[in-house]
N, C-alpha and C positions, 0 to 999 in steps of 0.2 A: 351672652351670659345665660346660665341655666339656673334661674332662681329655684326651680322645683328640686333640682338635685342638691342645691345648697340647703334648702329647707329639710329635705329628708335626712341629710347628714347630721345637721345640728339637733334635730328632734331626737334622733337615735342617740347621739352623744349625751344630750341632757338626760334622757331617760336612763341611760346606763351609768353615767358618771357623776351626777349630782349627788352629794352626800344626803342620806336619809334625814339627817338633822336639819337640812335646809327646808323647813316647812313652809317658809314664805318664798324664798328665792328658789322656786321649784319649777317643774315643767308646767304646772297649772298657771303660775304667774306669767311665764313666758307666753303662753297661749292667750292669756287675758290681755297682756300688753299688745300682742299682735292684733287681736280683735279690736281693741280700743284704738290702736293706731290706724287701722283700716277705716273705722267709723269716723274718726276725727278727720282723716285725710279726705274722705268723701265730702264732708261738710265744708272743708277748707278748699275744695276744688283741686286737689292733687291727683294727677293721673299719670299714665305712661311710665317712663323710666324712673321718675321721682318716686312714684308709688311703689314700684318694684324694689327699689333700693331701701325705701323706708321699711317695707315688709321684712327684708333681709336683716336690717339693723335691729328691728324689734325681736326677731328670732335669735339673734346673736348677742343681744345687749348684756345678758348675764352669763355668757359662755365661759367667762373667766373663772366662775365658781367651780367649773369642772377641774381646774388646775390648782387654785389657791383661794384663800379667803380675802386677803388684803389686796387693794389695787386691782380689783376684779375687772374694772373697765379697761385698764391698760392691757391686762392679760387677755381680755376678750378681743382686743385689737390685734394681739399677736396671733390668736386663733384665726381671726378674719384674714390677716395677711398671709397666713400659711395655707388656708383652705380655699379661699375664693378664687385665686388664680386658676386652680384646677377645675373650677366650674365656669371658666370663661369670663370672669369679671376683669375689666380693665383697671389699671392702677388708679386712675382718677375716681372710678366708681368705688373701689376699695377704700380710698381715703375719705370719700364722702360718708360711707358706712361707718368708718372709725370716728369721724367727726361727730356723727349722731350719737354713737355709743358713749364717747367721752363727755358729751353734753349732759348725759344722765347722772353723772357723778354729783353727789350732794356737796355743796349747794349747786343746783343745776345752772348751767351757763350755755344755753343754746345760741348759736351764731347764725342760724339760717332757719327758714320755714320748716324744713323737714326735721331738723333737730328740735324745734319748738314742739312739733307734733309728737315726736317720740318722748320728750320729757313729760308732756301732759299725759300721754298714754301710760307711761311708767307709773305715774301717781294718780291715775284716773280714779281709783277706788276711794281716794280721800273725799270725793264728792258724790259717792254713790250709796245706795241703800245697804250694800254688803260691806260697808266700812268696818263694822264691829267684827264680823266673821273673818274678813281678811286680816284685819289688824291683830286678831288673836293668834293667827299663824305666825305673824312677825314677832309677837310677844314670846311665843313658845320658842322660836328660833333664837331670839336674843338671850333668853334665859339659858338655853342649852350652851351657847357660846360664851356665857359669863359676862355679857354686856350689862345686864341688869338682873334683879332678882325678885322684886316685889311689884304688885299691881300698882302701888302708888308711884314707884319709880317709872313704870311704864306710862302712866297717865301724865306725869310731869313731862316726860319726853314727848308724848303726843301733843300736849299743850304747846310746848316750845316749837315743835315741828310745824304744827298747823298754823300757828301765828306767823311764822316766817315764810311758809310756802306760798308761792303764787303760780297761778296758771299763766301760760303764755299765749294760747290761741284764743281767738274770739269765741270759738265753739265751747271750750271748757270754762271760759270766764262766764259765759251765759248759762251753761247747763250744769256745771259742777260746783262753781264757787258758792252759790247760795246754800247748797246742801252741805258743803264743807264747813261753812260757818255754823250751821246747825250742829254738826258733829263737834266742833270746837266748843260751843256752848254746853253741850252734854258732858264733855270731858271736864270743863271748868266746874260744872255742877257736881260731878263725881268727886273732884278734888275738894270742893267746899264741904261736901257731906262726909268725907273720909279723911279727917285731919291726921 
């Protein structure tokens, strides 16, 4: 398999084909998820082929947005199944990548260690200092697509999401969960002060 060629292809495709209105599901998000996945994998002891496939899954996890808005994980797997054979990936490797991508669908449902890492990487920002900055890009995207319109609706959505969300890896439970709870408290305070 040639992960470097697979990486070059998808980064070019994301750069050229993601809609400009995708201010959150953009190239920067993909690169952030990739970096988070690598960091978590290192702390979780993932190496070798597993790490290589995790990196590919991170790069391709939102590829479906280059085709359509809904069911982007399923469409991302269509992209994976079309493109990765040409980069020398075996059928079982491709299915593992797709399994990781499908696990990121909300509500997340990872079935193995690699999928748990990718799920945590995809929502790593929920427990980081850049939570507000990254969240604002999602708010902008959701407003553009008519999902919500006011800051109150946004914070009500964030409150529900943060209350339901859970990290899967020991790494993120330790490093991100406490900060995520601080963000949840801040969102609740905002809602209390802005009736």
